[in-house]
N, C-alpha and C positions, 0 to 999 in steps of 0.2 A: 642956794640952798635949792636942788634940784628936788622935782615932784616926783615921787616913786610912783609908777603904775600900780594899777589895779594887778596882783597876780593871784593865781592858783597856789595851792598848796605844791602841787608838782614842780612849779615853776621855783617855788621857793626853797624846795629841797634840793633840787638841781642845783642852785646855789650857795646852798648851807653845805652840799657835798665838797665842791669845788672849795670852799674855806677850808676845808681840812677836818669837818664833822664827820663821824661815821654812826651809821644806823646803830642803836643800841638796845631798844626795844618796843614795842607798841600796846600801849592798854586801850581796847577799844578804836576810837579814831584817832589816836594822839600817839605822834611817833616822836619817840625819845632820842637824841642823837648827843654825842658828846666828843670834844675835840682833845688832843692828846696834851694840853695846858689844862686843862679840866673845866673848861668850859661847857654848859650844856644848854639844850636849847629843846623844847618842844614846841612842835607842828601840830596843830590840828589838819587831819587830812579827811576831809570830807569832798570826795570828786565832782567836777565840775563847779564849785563853789569858790568865790573869790574872797580873800581874806580881809578881812577891814582892815582899814588904813591905821587906826588906831593901834590894833593888834600888831601889825607889821611894824609899825615904828617901836614897839614895847621890844618885841623880838630884838631887831637891831641894836638899839640903844642899849639894851639893858641883858640882853642874853649872848648877842654876836660879840657887842661891846666895839662896835665900827660904825664908822658914819656911815649916812645915807647914800654919799657919792661913793664911798667904797665898792657898799653892798651892789650899786647900780652895775658897778662894772664888772662883778660878776655873773650878770643876768645873760 
């Protein structure tokens, strides 16, 4: 199992866009994305701060529904 590097919201958003998710709306610092197959994800966008590994793993596994290895390919 590959270890995921520490990432900022900007880096995660780029990968999410490459996966086919489109920006839908923003409320405060949380950006909401939707895929055409109805999967959704919310990314907290705090400029300059890295997303914690626990939250990133949750986003990848439960919201994007892909493996960490697949996600790393889109970085």
